[in-house]
C-alpha positions as CSV (number, residue, x, y, z in Angstrom):
1,M,-8.5,73.9,80.5
2,C,-9.0,74.9,84.0
3,S,-10.2,72.1,86.3
4,S,-10.9,71.4,89.9
5,Y,-10.9,67.8,91.2
6,P,-10.8,66.0,94.6
7,P,-7.3,65.8,96.2
8,D,-7.4,62.0,96.4
9,V,-7.6,61.7,92.6
10,E,-4.2,61.0,90.9
11,V,-3.5,63.6,88.2
12,S,-2.4,60.9,85.8
13,K,-5.7,59.0,86.2
14,L,-7.7,62.2,85.8
15,V,-5.8,63.1,82.5
16,N,-6.1,59.5,81.3
17,N,-9.9,59.5,81.9
18,L,-10.3,62.9,80.2
19,K,-8.4,61.7,77.2
20,T,-10.3,58.4,77.0
21,V,-13.8,59.9,77.3
22,S,-13.1,62.8,75.0
23,S,-11.6,60.5,72.4
24,R,-14.7,58.3,72.5
25,L,-17.1,61.3,72.2
26,I,-15.1,62.9,69.4
27,R,-14.9,59.7,67.4
28,K,-18.6,59.0,68.0
29,E,-19.9,62.5,67.1
30,F,-17.5,63.3,64.3
31,H,-16.9,59.7,63.0
32,E,-16.9,60.4,59.3
33,H,-14.8,63.6,59.5
34,V,-12.2,62.1,61.9
35,N,-11.8,59.0,59.8
36,Q,-11.0,61.1,56.7
37,F,-7.8,62.3,58.4
38,Y,-7.0,60.0,61.2
39,N,-7.4,56.3,61.5
40,K,-4.9,55.3,64.2
41,P,-6.2,53.3,67.2
42,V,-5.3,56.0,69.7
43,F,-6.5,59.6,69.4
44,W,-4.2,61.4,71.9
45,T,-0.5,61.0,72.7
46,G,0.5,59.8,76.1
47,A,2.0,63.2,76.9
48,Y,0.4,65.9,79.0
49,F,1.3,69.0,81.0
50,V,-0.2,69.9,84.3
51,A,0.5,73.0,86.4
52,S,-1.0,74.0,89.7
53,C,-1.7,77.5,90.8
54,G,-2.6,77.7,94.5
55,G,-3.1,81.0,96.2
56,V,-5.0,82.8,93.4
57,T,-8.6,83.0,92.5
58,I,-10.1,81.6,89.4
59,E,-10.7,85.1,88.1
60,Q,-7.0,86.0,88.6
61,L,-6.0,82.8,86.8
62,K,-8.4,83.5,83.8
63,S,-7.1,87.0,83.6
64,Y,-3.5,85.8,83.5
65,V,-4.2,83.3,80.8
66,E,-6.2,85.7,78.7
67,K,-3.4,88.2,78.7
68,Q,-0.8,85.7,77.4
69,S,0.3,86.1,73.8
70,S,-1.2,83.6,71.3
71,P,1.2,81.4,69.3
72,D,0.5,83.5,66.2
73,N,1.7,86.7,67.9
């Protein structure tokens, strides 16, 4: 995921909000399917990875990511 956000927002709060909202939306939209396989009260783990990449354009970043090998290769 590539994201831009205001510099006064803490990365940990941004990630927490993304996880909270996405969990709610996924559970709401795919309730029956998710409950077949997953019934824990939390959807995501507490872990996350963030990297910054100043000095490059979005196009350069996308190109770099697209050229990376997939886990299956």
